[in-house]
C-alpha positions as CSV (number, residue, x, y, z in Angstrom):
1,X,145.0,249.6,-51.2
2,X,146.5,246.3,-52.1
3,X,147.6,245.2,-48.7
4,X,145.9,243.7,-45.7
5,X,145.5,246.4,-42.9
6,X,146.1,245.0,-39.4
7,X,143.0,244.0,-37.5
8,X,142.0,246.5,-34.8
9,X,138.9,248.0,-33.4
10,X,138.8,250.6,-36.2
11,X,138.5,248.0,-39.0
12,X,135.5,249.0,-41.1
13,X,134.9,246.1,-43.4
14,X,131.3,247.3,-43.9
15,X,132.3,250.9,-44.4
16,X,130.0,253.9,-45.2
17,X,130.5,255.3,-48.6
18,X,129.0,258.8,-48.3
19,X,131.4,261.7,-48.4
20,X,132.1,262.8,-44.8
21,X,130.8,266.2,-43.6
22,X,133.2,267.1,-40.8
23,X,135.1,270.1,-39.5
24,X,138.7,270.8,-40.5
25,X,141.5,269.8,-38.1
26,X,142.1,273.5,-37.6
27,X,138.7,273.7,-35.9
28,X,139.5,271.0,-33.3
29,X,140.1,272.3,-29.7
30,X,143.8,272.9,-28.9
31,X,143.4,273.3,-25.1
32,X,143.6,269.6,-24.5
33,X,143.3,268.3,-20.9
34,X,146.6,266.5,-20.2
35,X,146.5,265.8,-16.5
36,X,149.0,262.9,-16.8
37,X,151.8,265.2,-17.9
38,X,150.9,268.2,-15.8
39,X,149.9,270.5,-18.7
40,X,147.3,273.2,-18.2
41,X,145.9,275.6,-20.6
42,X,148.4,278.2,-21.7
43,X,151.5,276.2,-20.6
44,X,154.4,277.0,-22.9
45,X,156.0,274.1,-24.7
46,X,159.4,275.8,-24.3
47,X,159.4,275.1,-20.6
48,X,158.7,271.4,-21.0
49,X,161.2,268.6,-21.6
50,X,161.5,267.7,-25.3
51,X,159.7,264.4,-25.0
52,X,156.7,266.0,-23.3
53,X,156.6,268.9,-25.8
54,X,156.6,266.4,-28.6
55,X,153.7,264.5,-26.9
56,X,151.7,267.7,-26.6
57,X,152.3,268.5,-30.3
58,X,151.2,265.1,-31.4
59,X,148.0,265.3,-29.3
60,X,147.3,268.8,-30.4
61,X,147.7,267.9,-34.1
62,X,145.7,264.6,-33.6
63,X,148.6,262.5,-34.9
64,X,148.0,260.8,-31.5
65,X,144.3,260.8,-30.9
66,X,143.3,262.3,-27.6
67,X,140.6,259.6,-26.9
68,X,143.3,256.9,-27.5
69,X,145.5,258.7,-25.0
70,X,142.7,258.8,-22.4
71,X,142.2,255.0,-22.8
72,X,145.8,254.4,-21.8
73,X,145.9,252.9,-18.3
74,X,147.0,255.4,-15.6
75,X,150.2,253.5,-14.7
76,X,151.3,253.7,-18.4
77,X,150.5,257.4,-18.7
78,X,152.5,258.0,-15.5
79,X,155.5,256.3,-17.1
80,X,155.1,258.2,-20.3
81,X,154.9,261.5,-18.5
82,X,158.3,261.0,-16.9
83,X,160.2,260.2,-20.1
84,X,162.5,262.9,-21.3
85,X,164.0,261.3,-24.4
86,X,161.9,261.8,-27.6
87,X,163.2,258.5,-29.1
88,X,162.3,256.6,-26.0
89,X,158.9,258.2,-25.9
90,X,158.2,257.2,-29.5
91,X,159.4,253.6,-28.8
92,X,156.9,253.4,-25.9
93,X,154.1,254.9,-28.0
94,X,154.8,252.3,-30.7
95,X,154.8,249.5,-28.2
96,X,151.5,250.6,-26.8
97,X,150.1,250.7,-30.5
98,X,149.3,254.4,-30.1
99,X,151.5,255.1,-33.1
100,X,152.4,253.0,-36.1
101,X,155.9,252.2,-37.3
102,X,155.5,254.5,-40.3
103,X,154.3,257.3,-38.0
104,X,157.3,256.9,-35.7
105,X,159.8,256.8,-38.5
106,X,158.3,259.9,-40.1
107,X,158.3,261.8,-36.8
108,X,162.0,260.9,-36.2
109,X,162.8,262.3,-39.6
110,X,161.1,265.6,-38.6
111,X,158.0,265.1,-40.7
112,X,155.4,265.0,-38.0
113,X,153.3,267.7,-39.8
114,X,153.2,265.5,-42.9
115,X,151.1,262.9,-41.0
116,X,148.0,265.1,-41.2
117,X,146.3,265.9,-44.5
118,X,143.0,267.7,-44.1
119,X,140.8,265.6,-41.8
120,X,143.0,262.5,-42.1
121,X,146.0,261.2,-40.3
122,X,148.4,258.9,-42.2
123,X,149.1,255.5,-40.7
124,X,151.0,253.4,-43.3
125,X,152.2,253.3,-46.9
126,X,150.2,250.9,-49.0
127,X,151.7,251.5,-52.4
128,X,153.6,253.9,-54.7
129,X,153.2,254.8,-58.3
130,X,154.1,257.4,-60.9
131,X,151.2,259.6,-59.9
132,X,151.6,259.5,-56.2
133,X,151.6,257.4,-53.0
134,X,148.7,255.6,-51.4
135,X,148.5,255.5,-47.6
136,X,146.3,253.8,-45.1
137,X,144.8,256.7,-43.3
138,X,142.1,257.4,-40.8
139,X,139.5,260.2,-40.4
140,X,140.3,261.8,-37.1
141,X,136.7,262.3,-36.0
142,X,134.9,259.4,-37.7
143,X,137.8,257.0,-37.1
144,X,137.0,255.4,-40.4
145,X,140.1,253.9,-42.1
146,X,140.5,254.8,-45.8
147,X,143.0,254.6,-48.6
148,X,144.3,258.1,-49.3
149,X,146.2,258.8,-52.5
150,X,148.5,261.8,-52.3
151,X,149.9,263.4,-55.4
152,X,153.7,263.0,-55.8
153,X,155.6,266.1,-54.7
154,X,157.5,267.9,-57.4
155,X,159.3,271.2,-57.8
156,X,157.5,271.5,-61.1
157,X,153.9,270.9,-60.3
158,X,152.4,271.6,-63.7
159,X,148.7,272.3,-63.9
160,X,148.4,269.4,-66.4
161,X,149.6,266.9,-63.8
162,X,147.2,268.4,-61.2
163,X,144.4,268.2,-63.7
164,X,145.1,264.6,-64.4
165,X,145.3,263.8,-60.7
166,X,141.9,265.2,-60.0
167,X,140.6,263.8,-63.2
168,X,141.3,260.4,-61.8
169,X,139.4,261.3,-58.6
170,X,136.4,262.6,-60.5
171,X,136.5,259.5,-62.8
172,X,136.4,257.1,-59.9
173,X,133.8,259.2,-58.0
174,X,131.3,259.0,-60.8
175,X,131.6,255.2,-60.9
176,X,129.3,253.6,-58.3
177,X,129.9,249.9,-58.8
178,X,130.6,247.0,-56.3
179,X,133.7,246.0,-58.2
180,X,135.3,249.5,-58.5
181,X,137.0,251.1,-55.5
182,X,134.9,254.0,-54.4
183,X,136.2,257.6,-54.1
184,X,134.3,259.7,-51.6
185,X,136.5,262.7,-50.8
186,X,139.3,264.9,-52.2
187,X,141.1,267.9,-51.0
188,X,144.2,270.2,-50.9
189,X,146.2,270.5,-47.8
190,X,148.5,273.5,-47.2
191,X,151.2,273.0,-44.6
192,X,151.4,275.7,-42.0
193,X,154.5,277.7,-41.5
194,X,157.1,279.1,-43.9
195,X,156.9,277.7,-47.4
196,X,153.3,276.5,-47.0
197,X,153.8,273.4,-49.2
198,X,150.5,272.2,-50.8
199,X,149.6,268.6,-51.1
200,X,146.7,267.3,-53.2
201,X,144.9,264.1,-52.2
202,X,141.8,262.0,-52.8
203,X,140.2,259.5,-50.5
204,X,139.0,256.0,-51.4
205,X,137.5,253.0,-49.5
206,X,140.1,250.8,-48.0
207,X,139.7,247.2,-49.1
208,X,141.3,244.4,-47.2
209,X,142.8,242.0,-49.6
210,X,145.7,241.2,-51.9
211,X,146.3,242.4,-55.5
212,X,146.2,239.7,-58.2
213,X,149.9,239.9,-58.9
214,X,150.9,239.0,-55.3
215,X,148.1,236.5,-55.0
216,X,149.3,234.5,-58.0
217,X,153.0,235.0,-57.2
218,X,152.6,233.7,-53.7
219,X,150.0,231.0,-54.2
220,X,150.5,230.0,-57.9
221,X,148.0,230.1,-60.8
222,X,144.3,230.2,-59.9
223,X,141.9,227.3,-60.5
224,X,140.0,228.0,-63.7
225,X,136.7,228.4,-61.8
226,X,138.1,231.0,-59.4
227,X,139.8,232.9,-62.2
228,X,136.6,233.0,-64.3
229,X,134.6,234.2,-61.3
230,X,137.1,237.0,-60.5
231,X,137.4,238.2,-64.0
232,X,133.6,238.1,-64.4
233,X,133.6,240.8,-61.7
234,X,136.4,242.7,-63.3
235,X,134.5,242.6,-66.7
236,X,131.4,244.0,-65.0
237,X,133.5,246.8,-63.5
238,X,134.9,247.7,-66.9
239,X,131.5,247.5,-68.5
240,X,130.4,250.2,-66.0
241,X,133.4,252.4,-66.7
242,X,132.9,252.0,-70.5
243,X,129.2,252.9,-70.1
244,X,130.5,256.3,-68.7
245,X,132.9,256.7,-71.6
246,X,136.0,255.8,-69.5
247,X,138.8,253.6,-70.8
248,X,141.0,252.4,-68.0
249,X,144.2,251.9,-70.1
250,X,146.1,250.2,-67.3
251,X,144.4,246.9,-66.4
252,X,147.1,244.6,-65.0
253,X,147.5,242.2,-62.1
254,X,148.6,244.8,-59.6
255,X,145.4,246.9,-60.4
256,X,143.0,244.1,-59.5
257,X,142.4,243.6,-55.8
258,X,141.0,240.4,-54.5
259,X,139.4,240.2,-51.0
260,X,139.5,237.2,-48.8
261,X,135.9,236.3,-49.7
262,X,136.6,236.3,-53.4
263,X,135.4,239.9,-54.3
264,X,137.3,241.7,-57.1
265,X,138.0,245.4,-57.1
266,X,139.5,247.4,-60.0
267,X,142.0,250.0,-58.8
268,X,143.9,253.0,-60.3
269,X,142.1,254.9,-62.9
270,X,145.1,257.3,-63.1
271,X,145.5,256.7,-66.8
272,X,141.8,256.6,-67.7
273,X,140.9,258.3,-70.9
274,X,137.9,260.6,-70.4
275,X,135.5,260.8,-73.3
276,X,136.1,264.6,-73.8
277,X,139.7,265.0,-72.6
278,X,143.1,264.1,-74.0
279,X,145.9,264.7,-71.5
280,X,148.5,262.4,-73.1
281,X,151.6,264.0,-74.7
282,X,152.3,262.8,-78.3
283,X,154.8,260.0,-78.4
284,X,154.3,259.1,-74.7
285,X,153.5,255.4,-74.0
286,X,151.0,255.1,-71.2
287,X,150.4,251.8,-69.5
288,X,152.3,248.7,-68.7
289,X,153.9,247.4,-71.9
290,X,153.4,243.7,-71.1
291,X,149.6,244.2,-70.7
292,X,148.7,246.9,-73.1
293,X,147.0,246.5,-76.4
294,X,149.1,247.0,-79.6
295,X,147.0,249.9,-80.7
296,X,147.5,251.6,-77.3
297,X,151.3,251.3,-77.7
298,X,151.0,253.0,-81.1
299,X,148.7,255.8,-80.1
300,X,147.2,256.0,-76.6
301,X,145.0,259.0,-77.8
302,X,142.7,257.0,-80.0
303,X,142.1,253.8,-78.0
304,X,138.6,252.7,-77.2
305,X,137.1,250.1,-74.8
306,X,138.6,247.2,-76.7
307,X,142.1,248.2,-75.5
308,X,140.9,247.4,-72.0
309,X,139.6,244.0,-73.2
310,X,143.1,243.1,-74.5
311,X,144.6,244.0,-71.1
312,X,141.8,242.1,-69.4
313,X,142.9,239.0,-71.4
314,X,146.5,239.5,-70.6
315,X,145.7,239.8,-66.9
316,X,143.6,236.6,-67.1
317,X,146.6,235.0,-68.8
318,X,148.7,235.8,-65.7
319,X,146.0,234.5,-63.3
320,X,145.7,231.2,-65.1
321,X,149.4,230.5,-65.9
322,X,151.4,232.6,-63.4
323,X,153.4,233.9,-66.4
324,X,153.5,237.4,-68.0
325,X,152.2,237.1,-71.5
326,X,155.0,239.4,-72.6
327,X,157.8,239.4,-70.1
328,X,159.7,242.7,-70.0
329,X,163.4,242.4,-70.8
330,X,164.4,245.9,-69.6
331,X,164.7,247.1,-73.1
332,X,161.5,249.0,-73.9
333,X,162.2,249.2,-77.6
334,X,162.6,245.4,-77.9
335,X,159.6,244.8,-75.7
336,X,157.4,247.0,-77.9
337,X,158.7,245.2,-81.0
338,X,157.9,241.9,-79.5
339,X,154.4,243.1,-78.7
340,X,153.8,244.0,-82.3
341,X,155.3,240.9,-83.9
342,X,154.5,237.9,-81.6
343,X,151.7,236.3,-79.7
344,X,152.0,234.5,-76.4
345,X,151.8,230.7,-76.1
346,X,148.1,229.6,-75.7
347,X,147.1,229.2,-72.1
348,X,146.5,225.4,-72.6
349,X,150.1,225.0,-73.9
350,X,151.3,226.4,-70.6
351,X,148.7,224.8,-68.3
352,X,146.9,221.8,-70.0
353,X,144.3,221.4,-67.3
354,X,142.6,224.7,-68.3
355,X,139.5,224.0,-70.4
356,X,139.8,224.7,-74.1
357,X,136.9,227.1,-74.0
358,X,138.6,229.3,-71.3
359,X,141.9,229.2,-73.2
360,X,140.1,230.3,-76.4
361,X,138.4,233.1,-74.6
362,X,141.8,234.5,-73.5
363,X,143.2,234.2,-77.0
364,X,140.2,236.0,-78.4
365,X,140.6,238.8,-75.9
366,X,144.3,239.2,-76.8
367,X,143.7,239.3,-80.6
368,X,146.0,242.0,-82.1
369,X,143.1,243.2,-84.3
370,X,140.6,245.0,-82.1
371,X,137.8,243.9,-84.4
372,X,138.5,240.3,-83.6
373,X,138.0,240.7,-79.9
374,X,134.8,240.5,-78.0
375,X,132.5,243.4,-78.8
376,X,132.2,244.6,-75.1
377,X,133.1,243.9,-71.5
378,X,129.5,243.0,-70.9
379,X,129.8,240.2,-73.4
380,X,133.0,238.9,-71.7
381,X,131.2,239.0,-68.4
382,X,128.3,236.9,-69.8
383,X,130.7,234.4,-71.3
384,X,132.6,234.1,-68.0
385,X,129.3,233.7,-66.1
386,X,128.6,230.7,-68.3
387,X,132.0,229.2,-67.4
388,X,131.4,229.7,-63.7
389,X,128.2,227.6,-63.9
390,X,129.9,224.5,-65.3
391,X,133.6,224.5,-64.4
392,X,134.4,222.1,-61.6
393,X,135.1,223.6,-58.2
394,X,138.5,222.4,-56.9
395,X,137.0,222.1,-53.4
396,X,134.1,219.9,-54.5
397,X,135.6,218.0,-57.4
398,X,136.5,215.1,-55.1
399,X,133.0,214.7,-53.9
400,X,131.6,214.6,-57.4
401,X,134.3,212.2,-58.6
402,X,133.6,209.9,-55.7
403,X,130.4,208.9,-57.3
404,X,132.3,207.5,-60.3
405,X,135.1,205.0,-61.0
406,X,138.2,207.2,-60.7
407,X,139.7,205.5,-63.7
408,X,136.6,206.0,-65.9
409,X,135.0,209.3,-64.9
410,X,136.8,211.2,-67.7
411,X,134.8,209.1,-70.2
412,X,136.4,206.5,-72.4
413,X,136.0,206.8,-76.2
414,X,137.0,204.3,-78.9
415,X,137.5,205.8,-82.4
416,X,136.8,203.2,-85.1
417,X,137.9,204.9,-88.4
418,X,140.0,203.8,-91.3
419,X,141.0,207.3,-92.5
420,X,144.1,208.3,-90.5
421,X,143.5,212.0,-91.0
422,X,140.0,211.8,-89.6
423,X,141.2,209.8,-86.6
424,X,143.9,212.4,-86.0
425,X,141.3,215.2,-86.0
426,X,138.9,213.3,-83.7
427,X,141.7,212.4,-81.3
428,X,142.9,216.0,-81.2
429,X,139.3,217.2,-80.3
430,X,138.8,214.6,-77.6
431,X,142.0,213.7,-76.0
432,X,142.1,216.6,-73.6
433,X,138.8,215.7,-72.1
434,X,138.5,212.0,-72.5
435,X,140.5,208.8,-72.5
436,X,140.8,207.9,-76.2
437,X,141.7,204.6,-78.0
438,X,141.8,204.0,-81.7
439,X,141.1,201.2,-84.1
440,X,141.4,201.3,-87.9
441,X,139.1,198.4,-88.8
442,X,136.0,196.6,-87.5
443,X,137.7,193.3,-86.4
444,X,140.3,195.2,-84.3
445,X,137.5,197.3,-82.8
446,X,135.4,194.3,-81.9
447,X,138.3,192.7,-80.1
448,X,139.0,195.9,-78.2
449,X,135.3,196.4,-77.2
450,X,135.0,192.8,-76.0
451,X,138.2,193.1,-74.0
452,X,137.4,196.5,-72.4
453,X,134.1,198.1,-73.4
454,X,134.4,201.9,-73.8
455,X,131.7,204.4,-72.7
456,X,131.3,205.5,-76.3
457,X,132.3,204.0,-79.7
458,X,132.6,206.4,-82.7
459,X,132.1,204.0,-85.6
460,X,132.5,204.8,-89.3
461,X,130.0,203.0,-91.6
462,X,132.4,202.1,-94.4
463,X,135.1,200.2,-92.5
464,X,137.2,197.6,-94.4
465,X,136.2,194.0,-93.7
466,X,133.6,194.1,-90.9
467,X,131.5,197.2,-91.7
468,X,130.3,199.7,-89.1
469,X,126.7,198.5,-89.0
470,X,127.9,194.9,-88.7
471,X,130.2,195.8,-85.9
472,X,127.4,197.5,-84.0
473,X,125.1,194.5,-84.6
474,X,127.7,192.1,-83.1
475,X,128.3,194.4,-80.1
476,X,124.6,194.7,-79.3
477,X,124.2,190.9,-79.8
478,X,126.9,190.4,-77.2
479,X,124.9,192.2,-74.6
480,X,126.5,195.7,-74.8
481,X,123.2,197.6,-75.1
482,X,122.9,201.3,-75.1
483,X,122.9,201.7,-71.4
484,X,126.4,200.2,-71.2
485,X,128.0,201.6,-74.4
486,X,126.9,204.4,-76.6
487,X,127.5,204.4,-80.4
488,X,127.9,207.4,-82.6
489,X,128.0,206.4,-86.3
490,X,129.7,208.5,-89.0
491,X,129.8,208.5,-92.7
492,X,130.9,210.7,-95.6
493,X,129.0,208.8,-98.2
494,X,125.5,207.8,-96.9
495,X,122.8,210.4,-96.9
496,X,121.6,211.7,-93.6
497,X,118.3,209.9,-93.9
498,X,120.1,206.6,-94.1
499,X,122.3,207.5,-91.1
500,X,119.2,208.5,-89.2
501,X,117.6,205.1,-89.8
502,X,120.8,203.4,-88.5
503,X,120.8,205.5,-85.4
504,X,117.2,204.4,-84.6
505,X,118.0,200.8,-85.3
506,X,121.2,200.2,-83.4
507,X,123.2,203.3,-82.8
508,X,122.5,206.2,-80.5
509,X,123.3,209.1,-82.8
510,X,124.8,209.9,-86.1
511,X,126.9,212.6,-87.8
512,X,127.8,213.2,-91.4
513,X,131.4,213.9,-92.6
514,X,132.9,216.4,-93.0
515,X,131.6,217.8,-89.7
516,X,132.2,221.0,-87.7
517,X,134.5,220.3,-84.7
518,X,132.0,222.0,-82.3
519,X,129.2,219.7,-83.7
520,X,131.3,216.6,-83.2
521,X,132.2,217.6,-79.6
522,X,128.6,218.4,-78.9
523,X,127.4,215.0,-80.0
524,X,130.1,213.2,-78.0
525,X,129.4,215.1,-74.8
526,X,125.7,214.5,-75.1
527,X,126.1,210.8,-75.6
528,X,128.6,210.5,-72.7
529,X,126.2,212.3,-70.4
530,X,123.7,209.4,-71.0
531,X,126.0,206.6,-70.0
532,X,125.2,204.8,-66.8
533,X,126.9,205.8,-63.6
534,X,129.5,203.5,-62.1
535,X,130.7,203.0,-58.5
536,X,133.9,201.1,-57.9
537,X,133.9,197.9,-59.9
538,X,130.2,197.3,-59.8
539,X,127.7,198.9,-62.1
540,X,124.9,200.9,-60.6
541,X,121.4,199.9,-61.7
542,X,120.0,202.2,-64.4
543,X,116.5,203.5,-64.1
544,X,114.1,201.5,-66.3
545,X,113.5,202.9,-69.8
546,X,110.7,205.3,-70.4
547,X,107.7,203.7,-72.2
548,X,104.7,205.3,-73.8
549,X,102.9,205.2,-70.5
550,X,105.8,206.4,-68.3
551,X,106.4,210.1,-68.0
552,X,109.9,211.5,-67.1
553,X,108.7,213.1,-63.9
554,X,112.1,214.4,-62.8
555,X,112.7,216.2,-66.1
556,X,109.2,217.7,-66.0
557,X,109.7,218.9,-62.5
558,X,113.0,220.6,-63.4
559,X,111.3,222.2,-66.5
560,X,108.5,223.5,-64.4
561,X,110.9,225.0,-62.0
562,X,112.8,226.8,-64.7
563,X,109.7,228.1,-66.4
564,X,108.3,229.4,-63.1
565,X,111.6,231.3,-62.5
566,X,111.5,232.8,-66.0
567,X,107.9,233.8,-65.5
568,X,108.7,235.3,-62.1
569,X,111.4,237.4,-63.6
570,X,109.2,238.5,-66.5
571,X,111.3,236.6,-69.0
572,X,108.6,234.2,-70.0
573,X,104.8,234.1,-70.0
574,X,102.7,232.3,-67.4
575,X,102.1,228.6,-68.2
576,X,104.9,228.5,-70.8
577,X,105.8,225.1,-69.4
578,X,102.5,223.5,-70.3
579,X,102.2,225.1,-73.7
580,X,105.8,224.3,-74.9
581,X,105.4,220.6,-73.9
582,X,102.1,220.4,-75.9
583,X,103.5,222.2,-78.9
584,X,106.4,219.7,-79.1
585,X,104.2,216.6,-78.7
586,X,101.9,218.0,-81.5
587,X,104.9,218.6,-83.8
588,X,106.4,215.2,-83.2
589,X,103.1,213.5,-84.2
590,X,102.9,215.6,-87.4
591,X,106.4,215.0,-88.6
592,X,107.1,212.3,-91.3
593,X,108.0,208.7,-90.2
594,X,111.2,208.8,-92.4
595,X,114.9,209.2,-92.0
596,X,116.0,211.0,-88.9
597,X,112.5,212.1,-88.1
598,X,111.7,208.4,-87.2
599,X,113.3,209.1,-83.9
600,X,110.5,211.4,-83.0
601,X,108.0,208.6,-83.5
602,X,109.6,206.8,-80.6
603,X,107.2,207.4,-77.8
604,X,110.0,207.4,-75.3
605,X,112.1,210.0,-77.0
606,X,109.1,212.2,-77.9
607,X,107.9,212.2,-74.3
608,X,111.4,213.0,-73.1
609,X,111.7,215.9,-75.6
610,X,108.4,217.3,-74.5
611,X,109.4,217.2,-70.9
612,X,112.7,219.0,-71.3
613,X,111.6,221.5,-74.1
614,X,110.5,224.3,-71.6
615,X,114.1,224.6,-70.4
616,X,115.3,225.9,-73.8
617,X,115.7,229.5,-72.4
618,X,117.3,228.6,-69.0
619,X,120.4,230.6,-70.0
620,X,118.4,233.9,-69.9
621,X,118.7,233.7,-66.1
622,X,122.5,234.4,-66.6
623,X,122.0,237.5,-68.7
624,X,121.6,241.0,-67.2
625,X,117.9,241.5,-66.7
626,X,117.9,245.2,-67.7
627,X,119.2,244.2,-71.1
628,X,116.5,241.5,-71.6
629,X,113.7,243.9,-70.6
630,X,115.0,246.9,-72.6
631,X,111.9,248.4,-74.3
632,X,113.8,249.7,-77.4
633,X,115.9,247.9,-79.9
634,X,119.2,246.3,-78.7
635,X,122.5,247.6,-80.0
636,X,125.2,245.2,-81.3
637,X,126.8,244.9,-77.9
638,X,123.6,244.1,-76.2
639,X,122.6,241.6,-78.8
640,X,125.9,239.8,-78.4
641,X,125.2,239.6,-74.6
642,X,121.8,238.2,-75.1
643,X,123.1,235.6,-77.5
644,X,125.3,234.1,-74.8
645,X,122.2,232.7,-73.2
646,X,122.5,229.6,-75.5
647,X,125.9,228.6,-74.3
648,X,125.2,229.6,-70.7
649,X,122.1,227.4,-70.6
650,X,123.8,224.4,-72.2
651,X,126.8,224.7,-69.8
652,X,124.4,224.8,-66.8
653,X,122.6,221.6,-68.0
654,X,125.8,219.8,-68.8
655,X,127.1,220.6,-65.3
656,X,123.9,219.2,-63.7
657,X,124.0,216.1,-66.0
658,X,127.6,215.3,-65.0
659,X,126.4,214.9,-61.4
660,X,122.8,213.8,-61.7
661,X,122.5,212.4,-65.3
662,X,121.7,208.9,-64.0
663,X,118.8,210.2,-62.0
664,X,117.3,212.8,-64.3
665,X,116.7,211.6,-67.8
666,X,116.9,213.9,-70.8
667,X,119.4,216.4,-69.5
668,X,121.7,215.7,-72.5
669,X,118.8,216.5,-74.9
670,X,117.9,219.6,-72.9
671,X,121.5,220.8,-73.2
672,X,121.4,220.3,-77.0
673,X,118.2,222.2,-77.2
674,X,119.4,225.1,-75.0
675,X,122.6,225.5,-77.1
676,X,121.1,225.1,-80.6
677,X,117.6,226.5,-80.5
678,X,118.8,229.7,-82.2
679,X,120.7,228.0,-85.0
680,X,119.2,228.6,-88.5
681,X,118.6,226.1,-91.2
682,X,120.6,228.3,-93.6
683,X,123.6,228.5,-91.2
684,X,123.1,232.1,-90.2
685,X,122.2,231.4,-86.6
686,X,124.2,231.2,-83.4
687,X,126.2,230.3,-81.3
688,X,127.9,227.7,-83.6
689,X,126.7,228.6,-87.0
690,X,125.4,225.1,-87.6
691,X,123.5,224.5,-90.9
692,X,120.8,222.1,-92.0
693,X,121.0,218.6,-90.5
694,X,124.1,219.6,-88.5
695,X,121.5,221.2,-86.1
696,X,120.3,218.6,-83.6
697,X,116.8,217.4,-84.5
698,X,115.5,218.1,-81.0
699,X,116.6,221.7,-81.3
700,X,115.0,222.1,-84.7
701,X,111.6,221.1,-83.3
702,X,111.8,223.2,-80.1
703,X,113.1,226.2,-82.1
704,X,109.9,226.5,-84.1
705,X,107.7,225.9,-81.0
706,X,109.7,228.6,-79.1
707,X,109.3,231.2,-81.8
708,X,105.5,230.5,-81.9
709,X,105.4,230.9,-78.1
710,X,107.4,234.1,-78.2
711,X,105.4,235.8,-81.0
712,X,102.0,235.0,-79.4
713,X,103.0,236.7,-76.1
714,X,103.8,240.3,-75.3
715,X,107.5,241.3,-75.0
716,X,109.0,244.6,-73.7
717,X,109.8,245.8,-77.3
718,X,106.6,244.7,-79.1
719,X,102.9,243.7,-78.6
720,X,101.8,240.1,-79.2
721,X,100.8,238.8,-82.6
722,X,97.6,236.9,-83.3
723,X,97.6,233.3,-84.6
724,X,97.2,234.2,-88.3
725,X,100.0,236.7,-88.2
726,X,102.3,234.2,-86.4
727,X,101.6,231.4,-88.8
728,X,102.2,233.7,-91.8
729,X,105.5,234.9,-90.3
730,X,106.8,231.4,-89.6
731,X,105.5,229.7,-92.7
732,X,106.1,232.3,-95.4
733,X,108.3,235.1,-94.1
734,X,111.1,233.3,-92.3
735,X,112.9,231.6,-95.3
736,X,116.0,229.8,-94.2
737,X,115.3,229.9,-90.5
738,X,113.6,226.6,-89.8
739,X,113.8,223.0,-91.0
740,X,111.4,222.8,-94.0
741,X,110.0,219.5,-92.7
742,X,109.3,221.0,-89.3
743,X,107.6,224.0,-91.0
744,X,105.4,221.7,-93.1
745,X,104.4,219.8,-90.0
746,X,103.6,223.0,-88.2
747,X,101.4,224.3,-91.0
748,X,99.4,221.0,-90.9
749,X,98.7,221.3,-87.2
750,X,98.6,225.1,-86.9
751,X,95.0,225.2,-85.6
752,X,96.0,222.9,-82.8
753,X,98.8,225.4,-81.8
754,X,96.2,228.1,-81.5
755,X,94.0,225.9,-79.3
756,X,97.0,225.1,-77.1
757,X,97.8,228.9,-76.7
758,X,94.2,229.5,-75.7
759,X,94.5,226.8,-73.0
760,X,92.0,224.4,-74.7
């Protein structure tokens, strides 16, 4: 199954999957018309030359197909009919492509009868394993090529082995999934004659492609985008197997087939553990040591679906690095010991260009403790889906980068911080994605900025000598306005309200220390997305700033498109776009004009937030629809899948902003909202567990508006609430969920929310 079959007129790329209903070979006519070799009905093979007797047997048994023989030009048939040497005859049949090399070699060894199993003739060997051999075969009537797995011959064919063999066939047959190789037939063939040896087989679709082991060995590690796309498909396949109670137990590179058009297929369920059967002998290690979970090495009886997730991570490790996570030394005892006591190098240590998020996903999949892994294959698939939406495509990266200065498109960041430990932390978080410079005081930073302005300056307030606010004031006075250089101010001493005031006056954003790494990265990414685009050495003109009378039409258009898609797929109510924008404008007007909330009093920002707010749930388009529309309560695994919509949505918007951020204003704000609108004021939200003012202000506002919108509309699992019920739930029964200031503003304008919902 893991090889490319030669192209011929029998190639069935779009093959039929139904089980064939056809007669047995024994029912085929044996009185074949062979005018070219002078055979009539009843002619005895004993009176014929050996080569012609062999030809007659091959045609009679359908090793050589009669219709293929009839298609041979008369002059070639005439030559073949005169050959007396069997070896010469076989060589000619091979040259005319009437037989394959494998068939010829088998016939010469006296195994012609072994080339027919039931309705199938064997053409080539595709692979071999402990349970048997896989052949490329062909149905003798339908002429459909298949992969046929034949159980290994043994003098001691125990019923337990036969049960396991057919258990695999039944396990695969019950899984109808585009990323699992389909099984559509099985049988037992008894050889005629003395001895009557029996051979068991089952039949699967033949997939043209290459297994992942050979793909990486021959072509090197995969680009992160391609690897994530392939393993998203593998995760989907495992999710389907797990849904049927099957644990594969042998996910490894050679059991993942990749077609030329990028489709992944999971192979070889020979070690699958069925939910009601245990066929493993005590003390027997099943699986490939370098890719099996630690708990599987200890006891293959008791493993659950999380063992497959470990193997999935180990296989992804191979795809991204070209290295086995646990190379086998030839000593199984030492290999097992190393499995229990060591962890492989992180993917990014082996291949630094792999994004940190992807490296972290692999590490989480390969956690020794099953409880620390992802809860399900479906969750892994959702996470990988998110990555495929923002990771750069190697084939298009050049075209995207061409719109930017090749020396600056990574984003240049200047860290202005007098605390060495904080600088080290910031640098460690940023250096893999951005070009980072450092300065430990304001004077040095000012010189650096005037010499070569960065795209972003991260400035501490309490710098020695020239303070952070003074530095920013001098920079702005020198003409480096926000469209040329962004400023993120930090402080571990000033209250957030004071920092918010500074951000409105001269900086672009603020963050309090100590900060969560994910929060710091989020703020930096958002600000860098806002920087002006550059081309060569000349700066591209930036669109004029939005004023109170200018609407961000491009952002509104994108929001309307997203809302219409969500409504068409029953994931949002009709006219959600208009209501969400009005809710947000109403809240912005009602919030106090103090501290960080002053930003919402800026007409430009408030209008921008209202324009992008309806995109908060864009990530739902990347979550399986059947889960979102489930009428009953979600289980833990399903909830974790739904929760990935926050990161999926943010990653989509970040990817769009990286290309079109200069043309569509507000994508950075939209990404913040998409990622953080399920964070809770008390820190119990997701995906980052942000707390209080760590949550972006825009997300805090949209979060409450989104909850009101959701509660007032019917969902698959509950009816809609009326206005009074909704206000009570938000204002008095959701303690710790929302920013108290936003709740107070909502209560003050709650009647207006009801009017908006009614379309007034």
